[in-house]
C-alpha positions in Angstrom: 131.1 121.2 133.2 127.7 120.0 133.4 125.8 121.6 136.1 123.9 119.5 138.7 120.5 120.9 139.9 119.4 120.1 143.4 115.6 120.6 142.7 113.5 120.5 139.6 110.6 122.7 138.2 108.4 119.8 139.2 109.6 119.8 143.0 109.2 122.2 146.0 111.4 122.7 148.5 110.2 122.0 152.2 112.8 122.5 154.8 116.2 122.5 155.2 118.3 121.8 158.0 121.7 122.6 159.9 123.9 120.2 160.7 123.1 120.8 164.1 119.4 119.6 163.2 118.3 123.2 163.3 115.6 124.7 160.9 117.4 127.2 158.1 114.3 129.7 156.9 113.7 129.0 153.3 111.4 130.5 150.6 110.1 128.7 147.3 109.5 131.1 144.3 108.6 127.8 142.6 111.1 127.4 140.1 114.4 128.2 139.3 117.7 126.9 141.7 118.2 127.4 144.6 120.5 130.0 146.2 121.7 130.5 149.6 122.2 133.5 151.6 125.1 134.0 154.2 126.1 137.0 156.2 129.0 136.9 158.7 126.8 135.2 161.9 125.9 132.3 159.1 123.4 131.1 156.9 120.5 133.2 156.8 117.6 131.9 154.1 117.9 129.0 151.2 115.7 130.6 148.6 114.3 129.3 145.5 114.3 132.0 142.3 114.2 132.4 138.9 117.0 135.0 138.9 120.2 136.1 141.0 118.9 139.2 141.2 114.7 137.7 142.3 116.6 135.8 145.1 118.2 138.7 146.5 115.5 140.8 146.5 113.5 137.8 148.5 116.1 137.8 150.7 115.8 141.4 151.4 112.1 140.7 151.6 112.1 137.4 154.1 115.6 136.7 155.7 116.8 140.3 156.6 115.9 141.6 160.3 114.2 145.0 160.4 116.2 148.1 161.7 115.7 148.6 165.4 115.6 152.7 165.0 112.5 154.4 164.4 111.9 156.8 161.5 112.5 159.8 164.0 115.7 158.1 165.2 116.9 157.4 161.5 115.6 161.3 160.7 118.0 162.7 163.5 121.0 160.6 162.4 120.6 160.4 158.8 118.6 163.9 157.6 121.2 166.0 155.7 123.3 165.8 152.8 126.7 164.6 151.8 128.8 166.5 149.1 132.5 165.3 148.0 134.4 167.6 147.0 138.3 168.0 145.5 140.2 170.6 147.7 143.2 171.8 145.9 146.1 174.7 146.3 146.3 177.5 143.9 149.5 178.6 142.3 149.4 181.7 145.5 149.1 179.1 147.7 145.4 179.6 148.6 143.6 176.1 149.4 139.6 175.7 148.1 137.6 173.9 146.0 138.2 172.9 142.4 136.6 175.1 139.8 136.8 173.8 136.3 139.1 176.4 135.6 141.4 174.8 137.8 142.7 172.8 134.6 144.9 170.8 133.4 147.0 171.5 136.7 150.2 171.8 134.1 148.7 175.4 132.7 147.5 176.9 136.4 149.9 175.8 138.7 147.2 174.3 141.1 148.1 170.7 142.8 145.2 168.5 144.6 145.6 168.4 148.5 143.0 166.2 149.8 139.0 165.1 149.6 136.8 166.5 151.4 133.1 165.5 152.6 130.4 168.3 153.2 127.5 167.5 155.4 124.5 169.8 155.0 121.2 169.8 157.6 118.4 169.1 155.4 116.0 172.3 155.3 113.1 172.2 157.6 110.4 169.7 156.9 112.0 167.8 154.0 113.1 164.1 154.0 117.0 163.4 152.5 117.7 160.4 154.9 116.5 158.2 152.3 119.4 159.0 149.5 121.9 159.5 152.4 124.9 157.4 151.4 125.5 156.7 155.2 121.9 155.5 155.6 121.9 153.3 152.5 125.5 151.5 153.4 123.4 150.6 157.0 119.8 149.9 155.9 117.2 149.0 152.7 114.1 149.3 151.8 112.1 145.8 151.8 111.1 145.8 148.3 107.3 144.6 149.3 107.0 146.7 152.0 106.5 145.9 156.2 106.4 141.5 156.3 103.2 140.3 157.3 102.6 138.4 160.4 103.9 135.1 161.5 101.2 132.0 161.5 100.5 132.7 165.4 99.7 136.3 164.2 102.5 138.0 166.2 103.9 140.8 163.7 107.5 139.9 162.2 108.7 143.3 162.3 107.5 145.1 165.2 108.4 148.7 164.1 106.5 148.2 160.9 108.2 150.6 158.8 109.9 148.6 156.3 113.3 149.1 156.5 115.8 146.3 156.9 119.0 146.6 158.4 121.8 145.2 156.2 124.8 143.1 158.3 128.1 145.9 157.8 130.2 143.0 157.6 129.1 142.0 154.2 126.4 139.3 152.9 126.9 136.7 150.0 124.2 135.3 148.1 125.3 132.2 145.9 123.8 129.3 143.7 123.5 126.3 146.5 125.9 123.6 144.6 126.0 119.7 146.1 129.6 120.4 146.6 128.1 123.8 148.5 125.7 121.6 150.3 127.7 119.1 151.3 130.5 121.5 152.9 128.2 123.2 154.8 126.3 120.1 156.3 122.7 121.1 155.3 119.9 118.8 154.5 117.1 119.5 152.4 113.7 118.5 152.2 112.1 118.2 148.5 108.8 116.8 147.5 107.5 116.0 143.9 108.4 114.1 140.9 112.2 114.1 140.0 
């Protein structure tokens, strides 16, 4: 099966419009295929990059919205460690966290009861929130830090901490094919030699 390229390395992506004529954010990294990033709310942007990984990194930098929470609010909500432990019941009926000597269960008479999550506040003055799995599920760090200003001088990241908010309903980044372009009724403006 032959893949049809929407853009060649000698061309440039100038703009993209939705079927309603609204501009779709774009980023052209100079060469490579086109990718489309979508969230639960719709299309967030079209990016041209050499690899999927490069394209996703560009999306994190250019298309994902800045988190509205301040560092202080994030620290208050996520500055704790989480540990997942297996709770077992010993042969004499006591429930406790498992230990290596409890295995194999057939020999010790222990049985699995449940998984528990233990949350421990960080020691005073220590920041553990960047490693907190709940923080990482909802937020991310822009690979290149705080975004630069818009053409009019206004800030693209008013809070300026370089943290973006993830779409908790999911997102997708896929190669933009002619079929997907037609199905989404997107119009591209491409300049340069074919």
